[in-house]
N, C-alpha and C positions, 0 to 999 in steps of 0.2 A: 721366409716363406717368400715364392718363387713372385707374388704380385700382393702389394699391403696398401692399403686406404685407413689413416688415420684423422680421424673428426675433418672428412672431406667436408669441402661448400664450394658452392658455385651461385653464386648472387647476378643476376639480372635484373638491372634497375632499383627497382623496389622489392624485387620477389627472389625469394631463395628456389632454386631448380633444382639444387642438393645441398642436403645441413646435415651435420655431424653424423657423417655416411664411412663407420669405420667396420674390416672383413681384415680377412687374411683366406689367401687360397697359395695351396703346395704345390710342387713340383707333381704331374704327372694326375690332375684332378681336371674333372672336367664340370664345370659348375654353373646349373642355370641363370640368368638374371631375370628376373620376373617384376612385371609393376603393370600395372593400366597402362594407358599413351597418358603422356604426361606427368611422369612418377618420377623423369629422371633419368632414366639406364641409357639414352643417347649422351647426354651429357656427361655421364661419367664414364662411358667409353672414353668419347672423346677428351676427357681431362687423364684416363690412364693410360691414352696414345700419345700425349703431348700435343695435340694439335690446340688445346685450349688451354690456359693454365688456372688455376684453382685461385678461387677469390678467399678460402677462408681450410689450415689444415696441409697435410700434406700426403701423397703420395709418391710409391718408389716399383719398381717393376726390373726383378731380376739385379737389385740392389740399386737399381740409377735411381737420381729422385725426376719426379716426371718435367717438373718445373725447370729447372736447371741444367736437366741432361740429355734434352728431348732428343736431339741427333742422332746422339749413341745410342739413345732408348730405341730407337724405329732401326734400327739394327737389328735388331734382339725379336722386335714384336710382328705379326703379320695382324693386320686388320680390314676388315671389312666391312666397312660401314653400312646403315642404312638406307641409306640412299647409291646405291652403289656407282660411282662414277668412271664413267668409262669412255674414253674416244672411240667415238661411234663410226667415226670414217676411218679408223685402223682396219687393220687383217687381227686374226684372232693371235696369231702369231707375230705381227708386228707388232703388237698391244704388248706382246707377251718379254718381246726382245727388247721393247724398250723401256718396260720395268726393269728388266735384268742388270741393265743397262746402267739406272743411276742407284741400283745397291752396287754393282761394282763388282758381279759374279765373274768368275776366269772360267768356269764352266758351262754358259749362258746357252748353247743349241743342247747339248744332254741336259739340263734340269729344265726347257722350256719341253723336251720331249715328255720328260717324267709326270712335269704337270697336265701336260694332253689328257696322257692314260691314264694317271688319278684322278681324274677330275670327269672323265667320258666326253673330250673335246675332243674325241678322234675326228669324228664324221662332219664336223662344222670349223675345223681348223683354218679352212683355207677362203671364209668368208669374213667379207666385212662385219664389224661387232652389232653393227644396224640392221642385220641383215636377221640374227638371232633372234630366237625369242626371250622373252624373258626369262625361261627356266635356263636358257645356256648362256643369257648375261652375267645370270648369276653364279655357274660354272665357273666365267671366266675371271669374277672378281675372286671365286675363294684360290682361282688359280695364282690370282697375284699377290693373295695372300701369303699365300705358303712359298712364293717360291723363292723366298731368300733364307729356306729352312728355319723359321724361328723356334725362339725356346716358347715363347708366347704365343697362345690365337687369340684375337677379340675378334668375335662376329658376331653382329648386330643384324638380327634376322637373318642367318645363314641361309636356310633352304624357303625365303620366299618367293611365289612363281612355281614353284619347281610341281612336279605333277607326281602321283604313288611313287611311279619306278623308278625317277628321281630321287625323290625325298629316300626310299631304301637304302639305294646308292650312295648318297651326301651323309647321312647318317652312320653309314657304317664307315666311310671315311672319315667322320669326326671322331668315332671312338676308338677307329687306329691312329689316328692323330696321338689321341689322350692319352695311351701309352707310354706315349714319351714324354709327350708338350702339356705345358697348361694351360686350356683351355678357358675359356668365359665368353657364353652365348646367351644372347637375350631373344628368346620367344615365348609369342604368346598359345603355343601348341602344347597344352600340359602332357598330351602322348608323347610327346618328344622329349618332354625332360625326363618323365618317366626310361622312357627308352635309352637315356645317353648320358645322365648326368648322377655325377655321387650325390652332389650337393647341392641345395637349390638357396641363393636368395632374393629376397622378396621384398623391394621397396616401394614406399608408399609416399607423395606428396613429398618426394624429396629423402625419406629418411628409412633408414634399415629397421622391418615389422619383422621378418624372419630370416634363421639361417640356422638351414636343419641340413641335415641326412636326406636325400631323398627317399629313402626307403622308409622314414622315422615320419618325416611327413605324410606319406600314401598310406602309411599305416595306420595314422591319427584319423585320415578323410575314411579311409575302409569300415574303422573299426565303431564308427557312426550311425544309426539305424535312425528314420526319421517314418512318421504314421500322418499321412495327411488325411483327412477326415472330413466331412464334410454333411452337413446338415442345411435342413428347412427352413428352420428358425433361427434367429440368433442364440448363441449359447454363451455362459460367462465362463471366463477363465478355470474359476476355483473349479467347477464341473469335474476338471478332472486331476487335483490336487491327490486325491486319493489315488488313481488307480498304479497300481504297483507296476514298476518299469517304465514310470513318466517321468524324465527330469527335467522336462521344463517344457510349455506352450506358446504358440504366438499365435495371434490370425495371422491369415493370409486374403488380404481383401480381394476378392474378384467380380467386378464389375460393382452391382449396387449391396453382396453380399456380406457386407461386416459383421464378422464375429458368430457367418455360418462357416467359414471352412479355415479351419484349425492345423496348425501341423505342431505334431507332439515328437518330441525329440526323445529317444528310449535310450534304455539300460541294457548290456547284455543280456540281463533273464528276462525283459521283457516276451516272453514268445506266446501269451495268452494275451496278446493287448488286443486283437481286433473282437476277441469273445468279449471283452473286459470294455470296450467301451459298446456294442452291442448292447451289453446288460446295460449300461449308463444310458443308452437311450430309452431302452425299455422303460426304468425306473423311473427314470424324468420325465416321457412323453415327448424326448423329441423325438424326429423323423430324419433317419439315417438315410442319408443321399446313397452313400461309397463311403473307399478308404482304399488308401493306396500305399504300401509300405515300401521305400527305398532304403537305399545307403549312399551316405554322404561319399564325394568323391575327391579329386584333388583340384577341379576346379570350385568345388565348395568351399574349400578351407582358403583358398585364394581370393573367394570372393568375398568369405569373411574377413579377411586379414585386411582388403583392401578397401574397406566402406569408412563410411564416414569423416572426423577428423584427424584421421591418426593414430592407429591405435598404440598400444606400448608394446617394445619389440618381445619377439617371443625368439630365445635361441636353446638351440637344444644341447645334448649336453656332446661335450665332444666338438661340439661346433664354435667357431670363433669367437669371441664377445663383442660385444657392440657397446660404444659411447652413447650414453642417452644425455650426456649433458651441454648445452644449450650457451655453456660460456664462450665458447670461443668463436661462435655465426649467431649470434641471435637475431632475429629481423627485424629493422629498423621499423619504427612507431610508425 
């Protein structure tokens, strides 16, 4: 594995920001790193890039230990942090020259020209960074992350602030880079995950809750349909138990309509479910106000995995297995 985490943990005071996190990423993979705000994504990325040490467990990139060999590690990694740190008073070219000197590049001018062309910075190359829009500042950050031609790219929210045209350009760039490099990127944009990523890692409260090929996770999402039904009066949940094709039912409180709005989870054979609900309403004397059928999407799967106190890990066949033991980094009481 090019990038490996083994029971990784990070403790801040009395709270574990990352806990028992294990995964591996191979060469040429583009992996989406997802989770709600505060889940531990940025902390994990800082550990993997050698910016902060782990409190527990181990991690390596290109065979180098992130804690003991961080200087050599940084020569192999391109990193775009969540909050893109730039020297705003420098000109674009001047800043990239500075970064190139830090890496000791022998062909600085040529590499800078390549990065400016690759990231679409040509129209803004003679401006100070403070004069750039947020989207162009993000492009400067991407250029500095790639200027040393790294083996691994770690990108924390790389498309923040980009307009739709810029999004398409940068996504295509990341896709091209992923053919030769290993890419780990965090994002909250589910369409971006489906468009770019071979695999998805989802963390919640510092723990891994899903490690799955993107196609399998998307298939899991698109394979589930629901029917939302609204009644004038409260309806007991057992009323739906005998309906063919209904696998589960839950109430959806809307205003004061307790037990009046229900979401029915459907099996693939629920072809005539609307008619069955209508007959149920007639037989029981309920007033059916309306129904709406919809398919679950990737955002629904994400929400289901990141609600509550931390669900059990979901690992798809073929994905790297995760460790779930608390033995190495149990939270202090």
